[in-house]
C-alpha positions in Angstrom: 49.4 65.1 38.6 51.9 63.6 41.1 50.1 65.2 44.0 46.8 63.6 42.9 48.5 60.2 42.6 49.7 60.6 46.2 46.3 61.5 47.5 44.8 58.5 45.8 47.5 56.2 47.1 46.9 57.4 50.7 43.1 57.1 50.3 43.5 53.5 49.0 45.8 52.6 51.9 43.2 53.8 54.4 40.3 52.0 52.7 42.3 48.7 52.7 42.9 48.4 56.4 40.1 45.9 57.1 41.3 43.5 54.5 43.7 40.5 54.8 47.3 41.3 53.8 47.3 39.5 50.4 44.0 41.1 49.5 45.4 44.5 50.4 48.5 43.8 48.2 46.3 42.7 45.3 44.2 45.9 45.5 47.4 48.0 45.7 49.2 46.2 42.8 47.7 48.2 39.9 48.3 51.5 41.7 51.9 50.5 42.5 52.9 49.3 39.1 50.3 50.6 36.6 47.5 48.8 34.8 49.6 47.4 31.9 52.1 45.7 34.2 49.4 44.6 36.7 47.7 42.6 34.0 50.9 40.6 33.5 51.5 39.6 37.1 49.2 37.7 39.4 49.8 38.0 43.2 49.4 34.4 44.3 50.6 34.4 47.9 52.7 35.7 50.7 54.9 33.6 53.0 57.4 34.8 55.5 57.0 38.3 54.3 57.9 37.4 50.7 55.2 38.1 48.0 55.0 35.6 45.2 54.0 37.0 41.8 53.3 34.7 38.8 54.3 36.5 35.6 52.8 35.6 32.2 55.4 37.1 29.9 59.3 36.9 29.8 59.6 40.6 28.8 57.4 41.6 31.7 59.3 39.3 34.0 62.5 41.3 33.2 60.7 44.6 33.7 59.3 43.6 37.1 62.6 42.1 38.3 64.3 45.4 37.4 61.7 47.3 39.4 61.6 44.9 42.3 62.8 47.4 45.0 60.4 50.1 43.8 57.5 47.7 43.6 58.2 46.3 47.1 58.5 49.8 48.6 55.3 51.1 46.9 53.2 48.0 47.7 54.4 48.1 51.3 53.5 51.7 51.6 50.1 51.6 49.9 48.9 48.4 51.4 50.6 48.9 54.7 52.0 45.4 54.6 55.6 44.8 55.5 57.3 42.9 52.7 60.7 41.2 53.0 60.9 40.7 49.3 59.1 39.8 46.1 59.7 36.5 44.2 58.7 36.6 40.5 58.3 33.4 38.7 57.1 32.3 35.2 53.5 31.2 34.8 53.1 27.6 33.8 51.0 28.8 30.8 49.8 32.1 29.5 46.4 33.3 30.7 
C-alpha cells in the first residue's frame, strides 16, 4: 500500500507543476495529511515561504502543530514548493 501511495504522490506532484504555488499546496494538502485533517485546515496564503493554515478545531490545531515538520516536508515534496514553515492559527468561527 505504501508503494501505491508514493506513486500517487509522485504523479500528483508532476500534474501540479503548471499551477501557482498556493494552488499546488492546496491540491497536495489532503494527500499530505489525510482527508479528515484536511477538512479541518484551510490553506489561506503563503508569505515569505511560510504557509498560513486556518484551523477550525482546537483538537485538530494540536494535532497539526505536533505534525508540523512532517506536514511541511510532505507538502514541500508533493507540491514542489519550498516552505520555510507553517503557521497554524485558529479560525475566527467554525465553518
